[in-house]
N, C-alpha and C positions, 0 to 999 in steps of 0.2 A: 403771332405777335412780332417775332424776330424779323419776319418778312416785311411787316409794316414799317419797322424801324429802318431796315435797309432801303426801302423805297423812299422813306422820308429823307434819308441821308443823300440818296441819289438825286432827288428832286431839289433839295435845298442847296446842294453843292453846285448844281447847274444854275440855279437862280443867282447864287453868289458869283459865279463866273460872269454872268451878264452884269451884275451890279458893280463889280470891281474890275470890269474889263479895261477901263481907262488906265488903271494902275499897270496892268500887264502891257498895254500898248505903250505906255510911257517907257517901261523898261526895254521893250523891244525896239522902239523907234527913236526916242529922244535920248535916252542914256547912251546908247551905242554910238549915235552920231556925234554926241557931245564929246565922248571919249576920243573918237576918231579925229574930230576937228582940233581938239586940244593937243593931239600928238603931232600935228603938222607944224612946220616952221612958219615964221612970220611971212617969209617969202611965198610959201605955198598957200597960205591963207589969202594973200592978196590976189592970187590967181582965181579964186572962187569967192568973190566978195558977196555973192548972193546966198551963201551957204547958211549963215546964221539966221537970215530971214526965213529960209526954207524950214529950218528947225522950228521957228516960231509959228509958221503956218501949220506945220504938223501938230503942234500943241493945240492950236485952235480947233483943228479938225477932230482931235482926240476928245476935246471938251464937248463938241457937238455930238459925237458918238456916245459920250458918257450920258448926256441927257436922254438920248433915245434908249440905251440899254438899261439904264436905271428905271426909267418909266416902265419899260417892259417888265423888269423883274418885280417891281412893286405891284403893278396891275395884275400880273399872273399869279403872284403869291396869294392875293386875295381871292382870285378865281378858284384856286386849288385848295383853299382853306388852310393856308399856311400863314403864320404871323408875318406881317410885312416888315418886321424889325430884322435887318440883315445880321445883327450881332448874334442872333441865335441860329444862324444857318451853318451848315456843314462847310468846312474849308474846301475850296476848289483846287483842282490839280492843274498843272501846266497843260495837260492834254485837253482839259475842259475849257480853258481859256482859248486854246487854239481852235477848238470847235466853234466858239463864239465868232472868231475871225472868219471861219468858213461859212458860218450862218449869215453873216453880213453879205458875203458874196452870193449866197443863195437868195437873199432878199433882192439883190440886184438882178439875179437871173430870172426869178419867178415874178417879181413884183415891180420892176422898173422898165423904162423904155429901152435901157441898155440890153435887157434880156430878150427883147422881141425876136431878134434873128434866131436865137436858139430855140425859143418856145415855138416859133412858127414851124421849124423843122420837125419837132417832136410832138408837142401837145396838139397843135392844130391839125397835124396829119391824122392823128387818132380821132379827133373830133369829127373831121370830115368823113372818115370811114364809118363812124357810128351814125352820122346823119344820113348816110346812104343806106345803111342797114335798117334804120328806123326812121323813115321819112315823115311819119305822122306825128306831129308835135304833141297832140293830145294823148297819144298812147305811150309816150316816153316815160311818163311818171310811173308806169308799171314795170319799167325795165330796171332791174337792180344791177348796179355796177359796183365792183370792188376795185379799189386802187391801192394796193400795198406799196409801202415805201413812198408815201404821198408827199414827203418833204414838207413844204410850207403851204400845201393845200391849193395851189393855183389851178391845177388840172381838175381837182374836185369841184371847185367853184365854177369853172368854165363848163363842165358837164351839167351841173345843176342849172346854170343859166340857159342851157339848151333844152332843159325840161326833163333830164334824166334823174332818177333816184341814185345817189352815189354815196358810198361809204369809203372814207380814206382810212388807212391804217399806217401807223408810224411807230417805230421802236425807240428812236432817238429822243431823249428828253429835250435836247436843244431844238430840234425841229418841232416837237409838239408844243413847247412853250411859245416859240416864235410864230407858229401858224395860228395858235390861239389868239395871240396879240394882234396879228394883222387882220384876221377875220372878224374879231369881235371888238377891237378897240380903235380901229381906224375908220372913222365915220365918213371921210370924204377922200377923194383922190388927192395924191401928193401931200398927204397928211404930215409926213416927216421927211427931213433931209438926213442922209447918212453918208459916210465916207468909207466905202467898202474896199477901196484900192490902195489904202495907205501902206499895206505890207507888200505891194507889188512894185518893187524898185527897179526891176529889170525890164527890158524891151520897151522903154519909154521914149516917145518922140520929144515930149516936153515934160519938165518936172511938174507943171501944173496939172497934167493928166493924172498924176498920182494923188493929188489933193482935190480932185474934182468931186462934187457930190452927185448922188442920184436921189431922186424923190420917190418915195414909196407911200402907198401903192399907186401904180399907174392907172388903176381903175378902182372905183369904190366897191368894196364887198357888199355894200348896202344896195347895190343895183338890183338885187333880187326882189327888194320891196317894190321897186318901180315896175318890175316885170309882173309881179302879182297884180298890180293895178291894170296893166295892159292885157294880161291873160288871166282873168279871175278863176278860170276853171282848173288852172294848174297851181298846186300848192307849193310854190317854189321854196318857201321858208321851212317846209317839212321834208325837203328832198335831200338835205345834206346831213351827214353824221360822220364822226371821227372816233376811232378806237386807238387806245394806247397799249402797246405790248408787242410781243413777238408774233410775227405773221403765222408761222407754223404752229405756234402754241394756241392761237385763237381760232385758226381756220383749218387746221389740218386733221387728219385721221388719228386714231389712237395708236397706230403701230409705228409712229416716228420714234427715233432713238436718241436724238441730240439732248443730252442732259442739261446743257446750259441754255437751251432755247425752248424746252418743252417741259411743262410742269403738270402736276396732278392737282393743281389748285381747283377747288370745287366750282368757283365762279367761272374760271376759264374753261373748265370742263363742260359746264352747262352751256356756255356761249358757243363752244366748239360744236356741240351736238346740234344746235340750231342752225349751224352754217353748212351742214351736209346738203349738197345739191341745192344750194340756196340762191346762187347768183346767176343772172343771165349772161353777164359779161365780166371778164377779168381784164384789167388794163395794167400793164407793167411798163414803166419807163426808167431806164438806167437802174434796173433792179435785179435782173437775173444774176449778174456777176457779183452781187453781194453775198451769195450763198457760199457757205463752207461745204455744205452737202447739197448739191443741186438736185439730187434725187428726192430729198425731203421737200424742196420747193415744188417739184413737179407732182409729187403725191398730194400736196396741199392744193395745188391748182385743180387737180382732177377731183378732189374730194368736195371742194366748195362750189364748183361750177355745176349747173344743172346739165342733165344729158342733152347734148346738142348745143350747149352753151359756147360762147365765143371768147377766145383769148387773143387779145391784141398786144403785141410786144414791140417796143422800140428801145434800142440801146446797144452798147458794145459788149465785148467779152473780155473786159479787163478785170480778171478775177481778183477780188479784193484781198483774199487770204493766201495768195500765191506764195508770199514770202513769210508767212506767219507759221513758225514751227512750234508755237505754244502747244503743250500737251493738255489734253482734257480726257475725261472719262465719259463714255456713253453707255447707256443701258440697252443691251441687245435682247430682244424678246425671244424666248424659247418656250413655246407652248404658253403656259400660264405663268411662267416665271421670267424674271429678268436677270441677265448676266451683265455685270459691269466689266467693261473692257477698255483698255487705253486706246486713244485715237489722237489725231493731230488736226489742226485747223486747215493746213495746206494739203494738197495731194489729190484733189478731185477736180482739177481744172481741165475742162474738155475743149477740144477743138470744135469749130462750128459744125463740121460734118458729123462728128460724134454726138454732139448735142442734138442735132436735128434727128438723127437715128434714134436716140434715146427718147425724145419727145414722142415720136411716132410709136415706139414700142410701149410707151406708158399710156396710150389711149387717146392720142390727138391726131387729127388729120389736118394737113396744111391746105388752106384755100388760097393763100396769097403770100408771096415772099419777095423781098427786095434786099439786096446786100450793098455794102459800100456807101451808104448815105453819110456824107461828111458833115460833122458838126463839132463844135467845142462844147465844153461844160463849165459854166461859171467863168467864161473867158472875158477878157477886157477888149471891147470892140475897138479901142483906140491904141492898143498895144502893137508893137512891131512884130509880134509873133505869139502863137498860142498852140497848145496841144490839140490836134485834130483827131477825132475818133471816126472810124469807119463803122457805122452802125448797121445792125440787122433790124429789119422790120418784117413782121409776119402777122397773119390772121389765121388762127386755128379754130377748129371745132372739137369739142369733147365728143369722142366716139360713143 
């Protein structure tokens, strides 16, 4: 019962972060600029006569974002069986509002024309690989693909459009709610306009670049209905599924130790059992370095893939928990008993060479490898600069 209450709080606080996002944006963008402008002398204000109008433009953009994020929150609350009255939702934290900000950037990356350069480098490279491995369109519906850390579900949809059976898995409520909305509530291309770059005030050529919209989605998720008409022998509408929860908890073996990501929940345990040797292909993009314990991830990859199954990976090694010194307790298995010991989030950040050696030691054979593939992530294509990753790409087989 207490777990249900905690899940309800987590869900509704995320919904409220979307619903009240405009208030947070006002505090971050309008209030700060107004204070700054009021601190200037009359002479200084005359030097930037456009500044007040820019603040008004930002206000209008925030209002349009508000319409989108509130529509999302209300629609998804109904989908998830939650009262659509925001007054009964759990308060949102500053961190949750900031995640909505990054979710809008993720929309631009996965579901707008601005994101095409990034998607082409990563997603389409993987799709091309799978089309070569499985050239027969009719047979792809029998190929089971798992995509953990699927974000807003674009890669899952693209794989289904190619005729593959694909299951996305996501832990973040922000990503889950947003992907649900884009896949199930956007009935045509360019359904919504959003302003994802309002908080990017650096590296601008023109201030108008900061307040430019993107339209989402750049393709209609309902295209699979048209494909069903074109290829009636392929059940496109039955090829996509999504799961919510920790990847290692839902797809890993029983001997994992992370207390905060692994449970003995009966439903999760039953689902976990069905996933042993269950998937033909595992696809990971910008996912490996989200691990606090990469060994748990690799054990889970090996557990859920069929013998001889394929693992395709694309992404950098920017370990997310490198600077996180938060303490936690893990349960270490000793025979039939568990021993609780202290651990820490950081500390298992491996070099590429050490990671490759570990992957081979844990039962995978590399068939293809490329290094140094340059791309950004949720970058602004019109900015003067962005962070560029040198990514790793490989194709492995489970031994």
